[in-house]
ROKELUM-865055 format. One line per 2 residues: number of its first residue (from 1); their letters; for each residue x, y, z of C-alpha. Coordinates in nm, 4 decimals, padded with zeros to 6 digits. Example, Ala and Ser with C-alpha at 12.3 -4.5 7.8 and 13.67 -1.06 7.14 Angstrom:
2
1 = AS = 01.2300,-00.4500,00.7800 | 01.3670,-00.1060,00.7140 $
//
This chain:
471
1 = MA = -25.0070,13.2331,-03.3418 | -25.0418,13.6096,-03.3765 $
3 = NN = -25.3649,13.7991,-03.3094 | -25.5133,13.8770,-03.6512 $
5 = RS = -25.8422,14.0347,-03.5353 | -25.9377,14.2622,-03.8224 $
7 = PN = -26.2491,14.4038,-03.9899 | -26.1241,14.2416,-04.3119 $
9 = PH = -26.1824,13.8726,-04.3887 | -25.9474,13.6174,-04.2394 $
11 = VV = -25.8957,13.2896,-04.4259 | -25.7416,12.9608,-04.3167 $
13 = LL = -25.5527,12.7365,-04.5575 | -25.4626,12.3701,-04.5037 $
15 = PS = -25.2078,12.2346,-04.7531 | -25.1410,11.8609,-04.7561 $
17 = PG = -24.7975,11.7489,-04.6295 | -24.5071,11.8264,-04.8631 $
19 = MG = -24.3508,12.1345,-05.0188 | -24.5273,12.0707,-05.3490 $
21 = HL = -24.8595,12.1241,-05.1705 | -24.7496,12.3995,-04.9318 $
23 = TP = -24.5948,12.6233,-05.1971 | -24.9027,12.6904,-05.4149 $
25 = LA = -25.1341,12.7461,-05.1173 | -24.8807,12.9854,-04.9674 $
27 = EL = -24.8703,13.1724,-05.2989 | -25.2500,13.1967,-05.2860 $
29 = AK = -25.2264,13.3336,-04.9314 | -24.9699,13.5917,-05.0454 $
31 = RL = -25.1958,13.7041,-05.3269 | -25.4930,13.7402,-05.0903 $
33 = VL = -25.2924,13.9379,-04.8339 | -25.0924,14.1600,-05.0692 $
35 = HH = -25.3548,14.2298,-05.3361 | -25.6926,14.1878,-05.1657 $
37 = NL = -25.6280,14.3178,-04.8119 | -25.7067,13.9927,-04.6300 $
39 = SA = -25.5215,13.8162,-04.3497 | -25.4474,13.4453,-04.3479 $
41 = TI = -25.3354,13.1519,-04.1369 | -25.1659,12.8511,-04.2945 $
43 = IT = -25.1970,12.5245,-04.1011 | -24.8902,12.3096,-04.1655 $
45 = FS = -24.7886,11.9548,-04.0863 | -24.4731,11.8683,-03.8969 $
47 = DH = -24.1676,11.9010,-04.1211 | -24.0426,11.5408,-04.1350 $
49 = SS = -23.8500,11.5176,-04.4614 | -23.8042,11.8503,-04.6370 $
51 = GG = -23.4533,11.9007,-04.5039 | -23.5526,12.2281,-04.3335 $
53 = NQ = -23.6907,12.3782,-04.6545 | -24.0415,12.4072,-04.5090 $
55 = QA = -23.9329,12.6158,-04.2117 | -23.7150,12.8379,-04.4286 $
57 = FI = -24.0072,12.8907,-04.6656 | -24.2468,12.9725,-04.3815 $
59 = SS = -24.0003,13.2231,-04.2374 | -24.0012,13.4105,-04.5701 $
61 = LP = -24.3783,13.4688,-04.5756 | -24.4932,13.8329,-04.5574 $
63 = AG = -24.6686,14.0023,-04.2675 | -25.0381,13.9236,-04.2655 $
65 = IS = -24.9775,13.5496,-04.2978 | -24.9402,13.3526,-03.9761 $
67 = TT = -24.8725,12.9810,-03.9481 | -24.9510,12.7116,-03.6966 $
69 = SL = -24.8318,12.3526,-03.7056 | -25.0329,12.0406,-03.6289 $
71 = PP = -24.8859,11.7821,-03.3908 | -24.7042,11.4873,-03.5515 $
73 = VP = -24.9334,11.2060,-03.6626 | -24.8176,10.8495,-03.5846 $
75 = LD = -24.7904,10.6387,-03.9004 | -24.5797,10.3545,-03.7599 $
77 = DL = -24.8526,10.1038,-03.8388 | -24.8230,10.1680,-04.2130 $
79 = PP = -24.5813,09.9419,-04.4054 | -24.2682,10.1157,-04.5407 $
81 = TT = -24.3904,10.0437,-04.8940 | -24.7171,10.2334,-04.8427 $
83 = HI = -24.7931,10.4545,-05.1445 | -24.7523,10.8281,-05.0868 $
85 = VT = -25.1211,10.8918,-05.1691 | -25.2286,10.6485,-04.8961 $
87 = RI = -24.9752,10.7889,-04.6509 | -25.0908,11.1481,-04.7024 $
89 = SV = -25.4569,11.0460,-04.6894 | -25.4173,10.8577,-04.3613 $
91 = ML = -25.2270,11.1526,-04.2148 | -25.5093,11.3924,-04.3085 $
93 = AR = -25.7792,11.1595,-04.1732 | -25.6000,11.1158,-03.8422 $
95 = SV = -25.5450,11.4912,-03.8128 | -25.9153,11.5811,-03.8097 $
97 = PD = -25.9382,11.6272,-03.4272 | -25.6283,11.8499,-03.4307 $
99 = VR = -25.7674,12.0512,-03.7228 | -26.0873,12.1070,-03.5217 $
101 = RT = -25.8943,12.2333,-03.2191 | -25.6788,12.4548,-03.4392 $
103 = LQ = -25.9748,12.6102,-03.6204 | -26.1490,12.6755,-03.2887 $
105 = AI = -25.8348,12.8498,-03.1598 | -25.8116,13.0607,-03.4757 $
107 = QK = -26.1784,13.1592,-03.4415 | -26.1142,13.2794,-03.0862 $
109 = TT = -25.8139,13.4794,-03.2036 | -25.9561,13.6356,-03.5201 $
111 = GK = -26.3218,13.6617,-03.4272 | -26.4441,13.5031,-03.7481 $
113 = VA = -26.3057,13.2904,-04.0314 | -26.4383,13.3864,-04.3750 $
115 = AY = -26.3148,13.0793,-04.5620 | -26.1467,12.7458,-04.5012 $
117 = IV = -25.9379,12.6416,-04.8041 | -25.7981,12.2933,-04.8648 $
119 = DL = -25.6291,12.1155,-05.1533 | -25.7465,11.7897,-05.3126 $
121 = FG = -25.6411,11.5728,-05.0159 | -25.8143,11.7829,-04.7496 $
123 = GD = -26.1704,11.6579,-04.7948 | -26.1903,11.4716,-04.4623 $
125 = TL = -26.1425,11.7987,-04.2753 | -26.4248,11.9851,-04.4524 $
127 = SV = -26.6843,11.8481,-04.2088 | -26.4999,12.0221,-03.9251 $
129 = AK = -26.5275,12.3592,-04.0975 | -26.8951,12.2989,-04.1681 $
131 = EL = -26.9508,12.2063,-03.8042 | -26.7886,12.5368,-03.6995 $
133 = GI = -26.9898,12.7413,-03.9489 | -26.6960,12.8230,-04.1789 $
135 = PQ = -26.7529,12.8277,-04.5593 | -26.5460,12.5593,-04.7355 $
137 = FL = -26.3408,12.6041,-05.0522 | -26.1037,12.3955,-05.2597 $
139 = FC = -25.7836,12.5246,-05.4150 | -25.6959,12.2833,-05.6946 $
141 = TS = -25.3183,12.3129,-05.7097 | -25.3262,12.1420,-06.0486 $
143 = NF = -25.5302,12.2350,-06.3583 | -25.8868,12.2201,-06.4917 $
145 = FY = -25.8029,11.9008,-06.6823 | -25.7056,11.7161,-06.3660 $
147 = LS = -25.9925,11.8696,-06.1680 | -26.2340,11.7313,-06.4260 $
149 = FF = -26.0710,11.3881,-06.3985 | -26.0665,11.4054,-06.0176 $
151 = LH = -26.4366,11.4862,-05.9955 | -26.5061,11.1996,-06.2406 $
153 = LS = -26.3289,10.9343,-06.0314 | -26.6392,10.7922,-05.8630 $
155 = TL = -26.8009,10.7472,-06.2063 | -26.4817,10.5853,-06.3345 $
157 = QE = -26.4827,10.3439,-06.0409 | -26.8351,10.2293,-06.1261 $
159 = SP = -26.7703,10.1976,-06.5011 | -26.6287,09.8899,-06.6759 $
161 = ET = -26.2694,09.9175,-06.7886 | -26.2387,09.9772,-07.1620 $
163 = AE = -25.9720,10.0371,-07.4228 | -26.1607,10.3434,-07.5447 $
165 = PL = -26.0111,10.6797,-07.4413 | -26.1847,10.8766,-07.1681 $
167 = QL = -26.3498,11.1872,-07.3116 | -26.4147,11.4454,-07.0417 $
169 = PG = -26.6070,11.7606,-07.1416 | -26.3773,12.0266,-07.2819 $
171 = CI = -26.0695,11.8037,-07.2510 | -25.8497,11.6108,-07.4913 $
173 = PL = -25.9171,11.2321,-07.5094 | -25.7244,11.0488,-07.2401 $
175 = QA = -25.5875,10.6971,-07.2799 | -25.5833,10.4776,-06.9682 $
177 = KD = -25.2002,10.4704,-06.9776 | -25.2024,10.8479,-06.9245 $
179 = FS = -25.4399,10.8492,-06.6278 | -25.3135,10.9927,-06.3027 $
181 = RS = -25.0806,10.7256,-06.1609 | -25.3088,10.6766,-05.8579 $
183 = AT = -25.5923,10.5775,-06.0948 | -25.4129,10.3235,-06.3121 $
185 = DR = -25.4994,10.0343,-06.0768 | -25.8631,10.0507,-05.9707 $
187 = KS = -25.8093,09.7814,-05.7060 | -25.5346,09.9746,-05.5269 $
189 = DE = -25.5634,10.1537,-05.1932 | -25.4480,10.4787,-05.3497 $
191 = FA = -25.7285,10.4697,-05.6074 | -25.9836,10.4041,-05.3323 $
193 = WM = -25.8480,10.7003,-05.1397 | -25.8658,10.9307,-05.4412 $
195 = VH = -26.2295,10.8289,-05.5035 | -26.2979,10.8998,-05.1376 $
197 = HS = -26.1425,11.2460,-05.1665 | -26.3403,11.3265,-05.4802 $
199 = RC = -26.6659,11.2401,-05.3035 | -26.5746,11.4623,-05.0076 $
201 = HN = -26.5924,11.7722,-05.2272 | -26.9632,11.7665,-05.3085 $
203 = QL = -27.0529,12.0295,-05.0477 | -26.7979,12.2951,-05.1354 $
205 = DG = -26.8914,12.6616,-05.1568 | -26.6469,12.7176,-05.4421 $
207 = IM = -26.3349,12.5946,-05.6206 | -26.0255,12.7897,-05.7260 $
209 = VN = -25.7919,12.6445,-05.9884 | -25.4228,12.7260,-06.0301 $
211 = SF = -25.4560,12.7696,-06.4051 | -25.5781,13.0342,-06.6498 $
213 = EA = -25.8278,13.0539,-06.9316 | -25.5837,13.0973,-07.2213 $
215 = LE = -25.4085,12.7755,-07.1198 | -25.7270,12.5667,-07.0888 $
217 = DE = -25.9923,12.7645,-07.2704 | -26.2397,12.4847,-07.3503 $
219 = TA = -26.2150,12.3116,-07.0127 | -26.2434,12.6380,-06.8200 $
221 = RF = -26.5434,12.7328,-07.0347 | -26.7144,12.4022,-06.9520 $
223 = FR = -26.6800,12.4637,-06.5791 | -26.8003,12.8215,-06.6196 $
225 = EK = -27.1099,12.7231,-06.8170 | -27.1817,12.4154,-06.6056 $
227 = GE = -27.1573,12.6300,-06.2935 | -27.4693,12.8362,-06.3553 $
229 = GK = -27.6594,12.8270,-06.0258 | -27.3846,12.6208,-05.8605 $
231 = PP = -27.0801,12.7122,-05.6507 | -26.8267,12.8855,-05.8779 $
233 = VL = -26.5220,12.7110,-06.0272 | -26.2792,12.9885,-06.1206 $
235 = PV = -25.9204,13.0240,-06.2476 | -25.6840,13.2172,-06.0192 $
237 = GP = -25.3442,13.1222,-06.1663 | -25.0689,13.1023,-06.2470 $
239 = LI = -24.9592,13.1349,-05.8851 | -24.5917,13.0402,-05.8653 $
241 = TY = -24.2786,13.0972,-05.6597 | -24.0914,13.3772,-05.8339 $
243 = AG = -23.7193,13.3915,-05.8979 | -23.6480,13.6426,-05.6223 $
245 = DS = -23.7953,13.4133,-05.3585 | -23.5574,13.1145,-05.3725 $
247 = VG = -23.2244,13.0625,-05.1972 | -22.9966,12.7641,-05.1538 $
249 = NN = -22.6459,12.6213,-05.1359 | -22.6171,12.5659,-05.5103 $
251 = LE = -22.7481,12.9102,-05.6001 | -22.4194,13.0893,-05.6600 $
253 = SC = -22.2450,12.8123,-05.8551 | -22.5480,12.7467,-06.0778 $
255 = LE = -22.6011,13.1074,-06.1716 | -22.2303,13.1821,-06.2120 $
257 = WL = -22.2021,12.8915,-06.4553 | -22.5145,13.0035,-06.6441 $
259 = DQ = -22.3708,13.3549,-06.6700 | -22.0923,13.2111,-06.8867 $
261 = QP = -22.3281,13.0395,-07.1355 | -22.4869,13.1858,-07.4519 $
263 = DC = -22.8518,13.2931,-07.4393 | -23.1109,13.0120,-07.4751 $
265 = SV = -22.8373,12.7491,-07.5048 | -22.8780,12.5437,-07.1859 $
267 = LF = -23.1216,12.2601,-07.1192 | -23.2236,12.2497,-06.7518 $
269 = IS = -23.3036,11.8988,-06.6244 | -23.4905,11.8522,-06.2974 $
271 = FG = -23.7619,11.6164,-06.1775 | -23.9057,11.8363,-05.9041 $
273 = SG = -23.8887,11.8148,-05.5267 | -23.9806,11.4452,-05.5209 $
275 = GS = -23.8692,11.2902,-05.8490 | -23.5885,11.0433,-05.9108 $
277 = LS = -23.4980,10.7905,-06.1829 | -23.3810,10.4311,-06.1781 $
279 = QK = -23.0098,10.3540,-06.2098 | -23.0485,10.2326,-06.5682 $
281 = QT = -23.2602,10.5325,-06.6697 | -23.0094,10.7694,-06.5102 $
283 = WE = -22.7365,10.6142,-06.7272 | -22.9485,10.6365,-07.0410 $
285 = LA = -23.0219,11.0039,-06.9694 | -22.6529,11.0801,-06.9072 $
287 = VG = -22.5386,10.9144,-07.2286 | -22.8263,11.0726,-07.4244 $
289 = LE = -22.7283,11.4185,-07.3025 | -22.3679,11.3551,-07.3975 $
291 = MS = -22.4729,11.2293,-07.7428 | -22.6873,11.5385,-07.8014 $
293 = GQ = -22.3886,11.7727,-07.7813 | -22.6058,12.0356,-07.6097 $
295 = RF = -22.5287,12.2398,-07.3007 | -22.7115,12.1243,-06.9884 $
297 = LW = -22.7619,12.1904,-06.6180 | -22.8762,11.8681,-06.4506 $
299 = VV = -23.0068,11.8191,-06.0958 | -22.9082,11.4577,-06.0217 $
301 = RK = -23.0594,11.2467,-05.7460 | -22.9843,10.9060,-05.6016 $
303 = PT = -23.1534,10.6368,-05.8167 | -23.4759,10.4834,-05.6942 $
305 = DV = -23.3479,10.1258,-05.7140 | -23.0271,10.1807,-05.5165 $
307 = SG = -23.0274,10.0864,-05.1472 | -23.1902,10.3681,-04.9552 $
309 = GG = -23.3578,10.5088,-05.2654 | -23.7288,10.5072,-05.3297 $
311 = AY = -24.0100,10.6279,-05.5487 | -23.9616,10.9764,-05.4068 $
313 = FN = -23.6464,11.1694,-05.3329 | -23.5264,11.1595,-04.9708 $
315 = PQ = -23.3480,11.4881,-04.8951 | -23.1826,11.3306,-04.5908 $
317 = ST = -23.0021,11.0628,-04.7944 | -22.6276,11.0702,-04.7284 $
319 = SD = -22.5167,10.9165,-05.0588 | -22.3617,11.1380,-05.3248 $
321 = PL = -22.5905,11.1114,-05.6293 | -22.2971,11.1874,-05.8619 $
323 = EF = -22.1520,10.8456,-05.7762 | -22.4221,10.6825,-05.9873 $
325 = LP = -22.3347,10.8538,-06.3155 | -22.1438,10.6697,-06.5919 $
327 = EG = -21.7698,10.6535,-06.5359 | -21.5947,10.9544,-06.6892 $
329 = FL = -21.9211,11.1355,-06.7711 | -21.8433,11.4437,-06.5633 $
331 = ER = -21.4969,11.4808,-06.7133 | -21.6163,11.4300,-07.0716 $
333 = TK = -21.8993,11.6837,-07.0429 | -21.7352,11.9469,-06.8225 $
335 = EK = -21.7048,12.1967,-07.1093 | -22.0778,12.1936,-07.1858 $
337 = GM = -22.2529,12.0591,-06.8809 | -22.2946,12.1218,-06.5112 $
339 = VV = -22.4284,11.8596,-06.2706 | -22.5484,11.9508,-05.9214 $
341 = PC = -22.6573,11.7043,-05.6542 | -23.0131,11.6993,-05.5252 $
343 = WA = -23.1307,12.0601,-05.5588 | -23.1047,12.3819,-05.7586 $
345 = PQ = -23.2919,12.7161,-05.7305 | -23.5389,12.6263,-06.0032 $
347 = AK = -23.7194,12.9574,-06.0417 | -23.3918,13.1477,-06.0697 $
349 = VL = -23.2585,12.8966,-06.3206 | -23.5686,12.9113,-06.5410 $
351 = AH = -23.5591,13.2912,-06.5311 | -23.1977,13.2993,-06.6527 $
353 = EA = -23.1399,13.4126,-07.0115 | -22.9044,13.1209,-07.0813 $
355 = VG = -23.1783,12.8607,-07.0276 | -23.3526,12.7590,-07.3490 $
357 = GF = -23.5297,12.4390,-07.2467 | -23.6560,12.2428,-06.9468 $
359 = LS = -23.6611,11.8624,-06.9279 | -23.9322,11.8326,-06.6651 $
361 = HC = -24.1413,11.5767,-06.4780 | -24.4435,11.7992,-06.5568 $
363 = GW = -24.5437,11.8629,-06.1981 | -24.7883,12.1502,-06.2141 $
365 = NS = -24.5795,12.3943,-06.0085 | -24.2819,12.3354,-06.2376 $
367 = TL = -24.5011,12.3556,-06.5474 | -24.6400,12.6954,-06.4498 $
369 = ES = -24.2918,12.8259,-06.3668 | -24.1674,12.7135,-06.7085 $
371 = IV = -24.4595,12.8858,-06.8821 | -24.4270,13.2091,-06.6828 $
373 = YG = -24.0575,13.2294,-06.7724 | -24.1222,13.1343,-07.1353 $
375 = VP = -23.9163,12.8130,-07.1374 | -24.0300,12.5280,-07.3679 $
377 = MI = -24.0286,12.1780,-07.2223 | -23.9433,11.8160,-07.2779 $
379 = AW = -24.2153,11.6204,-07.0988 | -24.0924,11.3316,-06.8822 $
381 = PL = -24.3721,11.2451,-06.6343 | -24.3026,11.0214,-06.3349 $
383 = YS = -24.5991,10.9972,-06.0959 | -24.9246,11.1548,-05.9706 $
385 = EQ = -25.1119,11.3528,-06.2412 | -24.7906,11.4217,-06.4334 $
387 = PM = -24.8793,11.1876,-06.7276 | -25.2003,11.3859,-06.7766 $
389 = NA = -25.0125,11.7145,-06.7609 | -24.7609,11.5860,-07.0147 $
391 = EM = -25.0335,11.4790,-07.2553 | -25.2016,11.8187,-07.2316 $
393 = LV = -24.8760,12.0127,-07.2741 | -24.7712,11.8124,-07.5807 $
395 = EK = -25.1010,11.7505,-07.7600 | -25.3235,12.0416,-07.6560 $
397 = VK = -25.1142,12.3390,-07.5476 | -24.8155,12.2444,-07.7682 $
399 = VA = -24.5445,12.3920,-07.5457 | -24.3568,12.0633,-07.4987 $
401 = LR = -24.1952,11.7798,-07.6917 | -24.1820,11.4219,-07.5681 $
403 = PL = -23.9202,11.1485,-07.6211 | -24.0380,10.8222,-07.7735 $
405 = QT = -24.0387,10.4996,-07.5752 | -23.9482,10.2414,-07.8381 $
407 = RN = -23.9423,09.9380,-07.6082 | -24.1809,09.7820,-07.3576 $
409 = DG = -23.9595,09.8102,-07.0497 | -24.0590,10.1726,-06.9827 $
411 = LV = -23.7078,10.3055,-07.0381 | -23.6411,10.6061,-07.2579 $
413 = RK = -23.3307,10.5146,-07.4571 | -23.0261,10.7317,-07.5071 $
415 = EE = -23.0953,10.7665,-07.8802 | -23.4458,10.9034,-07.8209 $
417 = IA = -23.3120,11.1373,-07.5517 | -23.0402,11.2756,-07.7788 $
419 = EV = -23.2903,11.3232,-08.0612 | -23.5535,11.5092,-07.8595 $
421 = VQ = -23.2912,11.7274,-07.6857 | -23.1424,11.8272,-08.0213 $
423 = DL = -23.4894,11.8967,-08.1615 | -23.5883,12.1183,-07.8690 $
425 = ME = -23.2668,12.3177,-07.8641 | -23.1937,12.3447,-08.2391 $
427 = GE = -23.4645,12.1739,-08.4469 | -23.7942,12.2665,-08.6088 $
429 = GG = -23.9954,12.1137,-08.3266 | -23.8167,12.3369,-08.0804 $
431 = KE = -23.8857,12.6475,-08.2867 | -24.2588,12.5779,-08.2842 $
433 = VR = -24.2929,12.5064,-07.9098 | -24.0711,12.8072,-07.8326 $
435 = RR = -24.3007,13.0327,-08.0358 | -24.6056,12.8845,-07.8665 $
437 = VR = -24.4678,12.9186,-07.5128 | -24.3992,13.2884,-07.5745 $
439 = EI = -24.7677,13.3379,-07.6600 | -24.8817,13.1508,-07.3490 $
441 = KE = -24.6348,13.3435,-07.1330 | -24.7913,13.6743,-07.2389 $
443 = AA = -25.1377,13.5378,-07.1657 | -25.0248,13.4179,-06.8219 $
445 = VK = -24.8979,13.7641,-06.7288 | -25.2252,13.9223,-06.8408 $
447 = AV = -25.4360,13.6680,-06.6522 | -25.3039,13.7625,-06.3065 $
449 = SA = -25.2746,14.1350,-06.3771 | -25.5505,14.3803,-06.2864 $
451 = GG = -25.8339,14.3268,-06.5337 | -25.7184,13.9721,-06.6204 $
453 = SS = -25.9421,13.6676,-06.5939 | -25.7572,13.5082,-06.3020 $
455 = YA = -25.7336,13.8368,-06.1145 | -26.1089,13.8761,-06.1611 $
457 = GL = -26.1676,13.5150,-06.0540 | -25.9891,13.5651,-05.7241 $
459 = AK = -26.1613,13.8992,-05.6677 | -26.4953,13.7255,-05.7197 $
461 = MV = -26.4037,13.4687,-05.4554 | -26.3023,13.7404,-05.2099 $
463 = NL = -26.6329,13.9201,-05.2693 | -26.8156,13.5924,-05.2071 $
465 = WK = -26.6357,13.5496,-04.8733 | -26.7242,13.9047,-04.7780 $
467 = SL = -27.0898,13.8512,-04.8615 | -27.1060,13.5190,-04.6729 $
469 = GN = -26.9473,13.6799,-04.3682 | -27.1358,14.0113,-04.3886 $
471 = Y = -26.8144,14.2165,-04.3974 $
//
């Protein structure tokens, strides 16, 4: 760990395990270092399953950002079927002593830590920062809508279940079926953990949200008005990984193929760093794409219900995901489609002029990338807060369409897939969401530019850290 002793504030960031958590906090660190003259240390967890992506990402970080890794945490006592929320939560709880030692070492190296920043799973470590006299902050890597829901979880736990939609201040009504997946079963371990995390954040000195006012005007306004006399809750987004930052094995073939396609003609299909479909749903999606007649670039993963699969993608799986596509599909669609196994350089793909739509799981990182590059979406949520994101994007922000589920088995049928793909790429629905996403894209650029609301929000946080630390 490099010596970062400096008269300027030094901040420490602790992302939860996983690239989806590391990436947005690293983008926040970049913004603080490159635009606000701070230095930063990112505390990471041992890279168990990212296929080396974490180390490659860390190596690309600019000067001014150092990293230090916590020792591996034993989780052998947890059953293999343990939900990812429980697994991450146990890992964070068991890492508290190591976080304390790490923060003490950073204090000795830097002289003083102006802020300790965690994401939504880091609440158990906040007491360590308080013990060491370091101000504590939350970076909500999702949006104001989910933050409102997250902070409401303890109230939800104590309330009777009802068929009435949940009406949070400044938010669209939320049906129970669209709750964050970890909150759909109030008797589950993952729900108990999320309530625990929400209660850990009562003593924060401030909250930053990876969103922007034009995207969530009413919800952001509620937090701003509610916050009078309280720690600030401020937008600082969109903070995303930009197209020039990604590399990978499929980079050249993807972009070369896109170079040969007409502008705005290709639907990009990807379910994020952790998403995968069942075997039957994979088939339905393949046939639906073929029926649509549209061009597509599809990142295919091994199905969840095939031996060795799971609820989340395993980058170390040795099976070829293309083996699970319908027989003859690749040959029949080779003139209009490209299928790549496991991974594609998403930011570069979304930035390409040939891409005119994004069938997405609605993870917040992917959502912000799609908005920043002006690509309308088809919402296909899988887990976590993705159902909430999808509902907001379709009903409130109106930058996405959503396929119908006409049966009770949870499958989206090939006919619905073909219909929504055709509508997005050629229909009236697509024209409207494409117009809307262009408006939101312009607002996103303004928000993080000098004078924008998110730029001002982050500057306000930096000034708060300076005042707390007497810089």
